[in-house]
N, C-alpha and C positions, 0 to 999 in steps of 0.2 A: 435554532437547534442545528446540531451536526453530530456525526459519530466520531468518537475517539479524539478529535482535535477541534478546539473552539477558540474564540477570540481571547479567552482567559488563559489558554495554554502558555506555560513558560518553558521555552525551548533552550536546550544547550546543544552544542555540536561537538561530538567526539571526533577529533581529527580536524578541528577548525583551522589550524595553522598550516595544514598541508594545501597543496595547490587546488585540489577538488573542493576541500572544505572551505577554503577562502572564497572561491568563485561562487559556490552555492550559498554560503552564508550571506554574501552580498546580495544575491538574488532573493533569498528568503526575506531579508530585512526590507528590501525594496518593495516586496509584496505585502508588507505589513505584519509579518511574523514577529512575535515578541521574543527575540533571542536575547537571553540574559547572560550567556557565558559560553565558553568553550573549554575543552580539556586538552592538556598536553603536559605530562609530568616534567618535561625538560624546560617548559616555558611558564610554569606556574608563577603567578604574581605579576605577569606582564599584561598589557592590554593591546588589543588590535583595533586600528581605526578603519572603519568602513564608511567612507563618504561622510565623515564628520561625526559618526557615532562610534563611541569607544566601548568595546566589548571585552570584559575581563577574561583572563585565562586561568583556569584552576588546575590543580594537580590531578584530581580524581573526580569522578562523578559524584561521590558522596560529599566532597567538599563543595562542589558546585551547587548541589541540592540544598545543603545547609545554609549556604550564603545567599542563595537567590530564590529558593522555593521552587526550583525547576521541577516540572512533572513530565517532560518529554525530552528524550535524547535522539538526535539524528546522527547516525554513525557513518562517517566517511573515512574509515580506517582501512589500510591495505589488507588484502585477503589473508596474508600470513599472520596478521595481528588482530584480525576481526574477532576471532573466538574469545580472546582475552578481553577485548573491549566490551563485547556483549555480556560476558560473565560479570565484568565489573559493574555494568549497568544493572544487571539482575540482582547482584549482591547489595547494591545501594537501594534496591526496591523502587527504582523509578517506575512510574505507572506505565509508560509507553516508550519502547525502544524501536526506532525506525532504522532498519539496517539496509542502507543503500548499496553497500559493497557488492560487486559482482565477482564471481570466481572463487568464492569461499568453498573449501572442500566440504563435500556432503557430510563426511564424518564430523567435521568441526561444527556444522550447523546442528547435527543430531545431538552433539554434546551440549551445546548451549540451550537447545530446545528442552532437553531432558533436565538440565539444571534449573530452568525456569519452572518446570513441572515440580521438581523436588522442593523448590522454594515456595510452593503454594500458589503458583501462577499470579504473583503480585505484579509482575511485569508483563504487559502485552507486547509481543514481538510482531512487527510487521516486516516482511522480507524473509531472507535477504534477496539480493539481486532484484530490487524493485525500485520504482520511481518515488515511493513514499505516498503521502496522502495530502489532500488539500480540502479545506472547507472554504470555498471562495468568499472573499470579502472578510474572512475571519483570520485564517492562519494557513500556512503552507509549510509542511515539513518534508523536505526532500528536493527532488529535481523537476517536479511538474511545472511547466510554464504557467505563471499566474495570469497571463493576459489573454489566454485562449478561450476563456469561458466566463460565466457570471454566476452569481448566487441564484439559486432557484430551488426546485422541489424534486429533483431527480437524484437518486442515490446510485453510484456507480462502483462496482467492484470488478477488478480485472487482473488477469494473470500477466497481461502484456503491457509494457510501458507505452510503446508506440500506439497501440490501439486505444489505450486510455486517452492519450492526447487527441487522437482522431475523433473519438466519440464525444469528448468534451467540446471540441470545436464544432462538430456537426450539430450539437444541441445547445450551443452557447446562448442562443436567444431565449431558450427556456431556462437553462441554468441548473446548477447542482447544489444539493445540500452538502454532500461530501463526495469525493472520489477517492477510492482506495486502490492503490496498486499493490497486490499481494505478492508478486513475483512468481516465476515459473519453475523454480528449482524443485527437485524431488522432495526435499524437506523444507517446509516453510512454517512460520509461526501462525499468524492469523490466516484463516481459510475463507473460501467463499461462504461457507455456512456461518462462520462468526460474523462476517459483514452483513449477510442476509438477515440474521437475527437482530443485529443492531439497527439496521434500516427499518425492519418491521416494527421495532419499538420506538422509532423516532417519529414524533407527531408531525414533523415538518418535511418528511419524505413521502411523496405520493406515489412514486413509481420507481422500480429498481431495474437498472440495466446490469446484466452480468455477462462478462466476457471471459470465455475459457479458451482452451486450445487442446490440440490432440495430446494423447499420452495420459496414462494414469486413469483414475476413476473419480477424480475430485468432482467433476461436473455431474456424473451420475449420482454421487452421494448428495450433492447440492439439490438435484432434482427431487430426490426422495424427501429431503428436508422441506423444500418448497411445498410439496404436495401436502405435507402434514402440518406445517407451521406458519406458512406465509399467506396472508390474506390480501396483500397489496399486489397489483399487477407487476409481473416480471417479464422483461424482454431480454433475450439472450443472443449471443453470437459466439460461435466456436471457430477459432482460426485453424486452418489446415485441411480444408476439404480436398485439396489437390495433392496432399502429401503422399509419397510412396510408402507402401507397407514395409515395416521392418527397419526403417531408417530414422535415426535421431535427427530432429529438426530444430535448430535454433536453441531454445532453452533446454537446459540439462534434463528437465523432466519430461520432455516431449518425445517419447518413443512409442511407436505403434507396433502391436503384434497381433496379426490376424484382425478380427473385427473388434477386439478389445482396444479401447482408447481412441477409436477413429472419430472423426468429426461427425460422421453420419450417426454412429451409435449414440454419441452424446446429444446430438440434435433430437433424436427420437426419444431419448429418456426425458429430456427437458420438455418436449412437446406433450408427452404423456402426462406430465405434471401440470399442464396448463400454461406453460411458458411459450410465448410466441418467439420463434427463432429466425433471425435473418440469415440469408446466405452471404451477405456482404455487410460491412460496417454501415454503409449508407442505407441499405434496406432495413437494418436493425434500427437506425435512427428514425426512419420513416414509420416503422411499427410503433415506436415510442410516442411519436407525435400523434399518430392516429388514436392511440389509447387516451392520451391526455386531452385530445380534442373532444373526446366523448362520442 
């Protein structure tokens, strides 16, 4: 089992013929992802060769879905055109849209998020500004390196791409059912809570690792959800213990004001919900190991 992405997932790439799309399509194919097509209205009807595998290009997401049965789209479209690309995926009712693009205007993200809501949430959005998600040994949708971990029984949800990779590497000998990078922008699709609920329901996930960062109240809300709804052990890490007050740090969503949104406040909220929280990624990995060792 895995959450959101499995070996049966049929993946298309919006923006496949661009430089980033080409590079990461090749990587996803090499890691075993079943990529069945790409989209580019100007190159519809062509095919692209990836190391001997020919992948067709379609004009629209709808055409790609009708021709291939695709149920996942990974979006590598430049920021100015990303809103249109995500709305196209939502209108086609593809079940999962993974928005890798960084630098999308918050207003644009709010528009396509609201559009998904208005259409009945038939499309799950992951991102934007995220590394995507991977179910090791099954499928990889995004830019997460496939060779840094193995399949196992830990579920990982993270705001930070880099910390996603570090945690996967630190616990690679134990392995992961799925790892989901949700992105750190102020408006995102899938949240910590969404992933926590999915991991709680997944019979092949035994422990959940949750990585947050300073700014906003997503981690506090996740702590309240864990306390009421999650029976599996959860280990957490919050990036930004040394961040100065009032300064925006890295991700667009990471701004701290007073005690609100600080790493310490988030750590305390999570610990109050029974989550063991590490002060560093390595300490967090050690906490996970200790719990799994019994």
